[in-house]
C-alpha positions as CSV (number, residue, x, y, z in Angstrom):
1,M,72.2,-16.0,33.6
2,E,73.9,-19.4,33.5
3,Y,72.8,-21.8,36.2
4,T,74.4,-25.1,37.2
5,Y,72.5,-27.8,39.0
6,K,74.2,-30.9,40.7
7,T,71.8,-33.8,40.0
8,K,70.8,-36.5,42.5
9,M,70.2,-40.2,42.0
10,V,70.7,-40.2,38.2
11,C,73.5,-41.0,35.7
12,S,74.1,-37.4,34.7
13,K,76.3,-35.5,37.2
14,E,75.1,-31.9,36.5
15,I,72.9,-29.8,34.3
16,K,73.8,-26.3,33.0
17,F,71.5,-23.9,31.3
18,E,70.7,-20.3,30.6
19,I,67.7,-18.7,32.3
20,E,66.3,-15.2,31.3
21,D,62.9,-13.9,32.0
22,N,61.6,-17.4,32.9
23,V,62.8,-18.8,29.6
24,I,65.3,-21.7,29.5
25,T,67.9,-22.1,26.7
26,N,71.3,-23.8,26.1
27,V,70.5,-26.9,28.3
28,R,73.6,-29.2,28.7
29,F,73.9,-32.4,30.7
30,L,77.2,-33.7,32.0
31,G,77.1,-37.5,31.8
32,G,74.0,-39.7,31.4
33,C,72.5,-41.1,28.2
34,N,74.1,-38.8,25.6
35,G,71.6,-39.1,22.7
36,N,68.4,-38.9,24.9
37,L,69.7,-35.9,26.8
38,K,70.7,-34.1,23.7
39,A,67.2,-34.6,22.4
40,I,65.6,-33.4,25.6
41,S,67.9,-30.3,25.5
42,K,66.7,-29.5,22.0
43,L,63.1,-30.1,22.7
44,V,62.9,-27.8,25.7
45,D,65.0,-24.9,24.2
46,G,63.0,-21.8,24.6
47,Y,60.4,-23.2,27.0
48,T,59.4,-21.5,30.2
49,V,60.0,-23.0,33.6
50,E,56.3,-23.9,33.9
51,Q,56.3,-25.6,30.4
52,I,59.3,-27.7,31.4
53,E,57.7,-28.7,34.7
54,S,54.4,-29.7,33.2
55,K,56.1,-31.9,30.6
56,L,59.0,-33.5,32.7
57,R,58.2,-33.3,36.4
58,G,57.7,-36.7,37.9
59,N,59.3,-38.7,35.1
60,T,61.2,-41.7,36.5
61,C,64.0,-43.9,35.2
62,G,63.7,-47.6,35.9
63,M,63.3,-48.2,39.6
64,R,64.6,-44.7,40.5
65,P,62.2,-42.2,41.9
66,T,63.6,-39.5,39.5
67,S,65.2,-39.2,36.1
68,C,67.4,-36.8,34.3
69,A,64.3,-35.1,32.8
70,D,62.7,-34.8,36.3
71,Q,66.0,-33.4,37.6
72,L,65.9,-30.8,34.8
73,S,62.4,-29.7,36.0
74,I,63.6,-29.4,39.5
75,A,66.7,-27.5,38.4
76,V,64.8,-24.9,36.3
77,R,62.4,-24.2,39.2
78,E,65.4,-23.8,41.6
79,A,67.1,-21.4,39.2
80,Y,63.9,-19.4,38.8
81,E,63.3,-19.1,42.5
82,A,67.0,-18.1,43.0
83,M,66.6,-15.2,40.6
84,K,63.7,-13.7,42.5
């Protein structure tokens, strides 16, 4: 299932990804730091929701209380819960 998440308080505007059986693939960010977000997308491809949360949850960007990586961890949890 493809899921789209509208980000909050970060440079990227949204995150799209596929979720199937708790596994995340094909992560795409709209906007943000292109090179860094492409790298994050490749690194987490095939990870479970829990693996992404354990690695990325709580990361901040500058003075912001969140980051694109943190927003991804929130997005995958939200998608997983919506599938239940």
